C-alpha positions, -999 to 999 in steps of 0.1 A, spaced: 193 -644 161 163 -633 149 162 -619 119 133 -585 118 122 -578 87 120 -539 78 88 -526 58 87 -491 46 98 -462 69 114 -487 89 82 -503 104 90 -540 113 71 -563 101 63 -581 133 47 -540 147 28 -543 115 14 -575 121 4 -566 154 -14 -536 144 -31 -549 116 -41 -575 141 -57 -549 165 -72 -527 139 -91 -567 129 -102 -573 166 -118 -536 167 -137 -539 135 -146 -575 145 -162 -564 179 -184 -535 163 -196 -557 134 -238 -575 138 -247 -611 135 -275 -626 121 -294 -649 129 -314 -677 116 -348 -675 139 -354 -711 153 -317 -723 142 -317 -756 121 -357 -757 132 -362 -723 115 -391 -710 112 -424 -734 121 -446 -750 144 -434 -770 173 -403 -745 182 -398 -731 216 -392 -695 201 -386 -680 239 -357 -712 244 -343 -697 214 -344 -662 218 -329 -662 255 -297 -678 243 -291 -642 222 -284 -610 235 -296 -589 199 -283 -555 188 -289 -527 171 -278 -535 133 -285 -581 139 -300 -600 113 -329 -619 120 -334 -648 89 -366 -663 89 -363 -693 67 -401 -710 62 -421 -724 30 -440 -699 11 -476 -700 14 -467 -721 46 -459 -696 69 -453 -659 71 -439 -631 96 -458 -603 104 -439 -575 128 -465 -564 152 -472 -543 182 -469 -555 214 -510 -558 220 -513 -575 186 -487 -602 195 -498 -610 228 -535 -615 213 -528 -624 180 -547 -605 158 -533 -586 132 -565 -572 122 -546 -539 140 -507 -529 152 -490 -549 120 -457 -529 113 -445 -550 85 -457 -579 63 -430 -607 48 -442 -636 30 -403 -644 5 -398 -679 28 -361 -661 33 -370 -629 51 -343 -607 64 -352 -578 91 -325 -560 97 -329 -550 139 -327 -510 127 -330 -496 163 -332 -503 196 -365 -510 210 -387 -541 213 -399 -562 184 -423 -584 182 -430 -610 156 -458 -634 147 -471 -664 121 -507 -648 110 -514 -678 93 -547 -692 111 -537 -706 144 -501 -705 144 -495 -675 161 -515 -696 196 -497 -724 184 -464 -706 196 -449 -691 161 -445 -655 176 -418 -636 197 -403 -610 211 -368 -599 212 -356 -565 234 -328 -550 209 -303 -529 228 -273 -512 216 -243 -522 212 -222 -531 244 -261 -534 265 -273 -565 251 -304 -574 268 -326 -599 259 -355 -590 284 -383 -566 285 -381 -534 307 -399 -548 333 -369 -575 339 -391 -601 325 -382 -621 289 -403 -605 263 -419 -638 250 -422 -652 287 -456 -650 297 -466 -667 260 -480 -705 254 -456 -722 232 -444 -761 222 -413 -770 236 -384 -790 212 -361 -807 231 -337 -813 197 -334 -775 192 -300 -772 206 -278 -753 187 -252 -731 191 -229 -704 178 -199 -709 153 -165 -700 168 -160 -664 173 -136 -648 147 -119 -629 176 -105 -662 194 -88 -673 163 -72 -641 158 -65 -644 197 -51 -672 187 -32 -661 158 -17 -632 179 -1 -657 199 17 -670 173 32 -645 158 48 -638 193 64 -667 186 73 -661 154 
């Protein structure tokens, strides 16, 4: 016979764990993701940012981390026109130069990023993402094409990182184990 552990007010321990698990799952489902731009290749010349950006669905409150050697690169958030022309004499929304820049995607809209070091943008250090509200994730523009599809880029066949194991799957396995407890 399975002995049931009772908590205060007659709530069983098993029931408490299941209720806690549901709360954790709901909270984890609403959390943001942090993405290192270019994955292990970081923010540098020779990375296929089109391929990188289309692997993910970006939503509001996600964070993009740009890692690069300070002074060799930078990150400019720009207008679409500046993104397409690679001319940052106008249309610059924000400039980042620390070498480890974290940019929170605060609104559901298109974001455009370039490196403004001479020649880098034209060599492919640029990409755009369409950020959606959670639950309506998409990485394409309103026209249905990828945000950076018409851009030249330098493909890197070694850029094949994957997302880590999700906490949600781990908690579901824990839930299954609790049923046999």
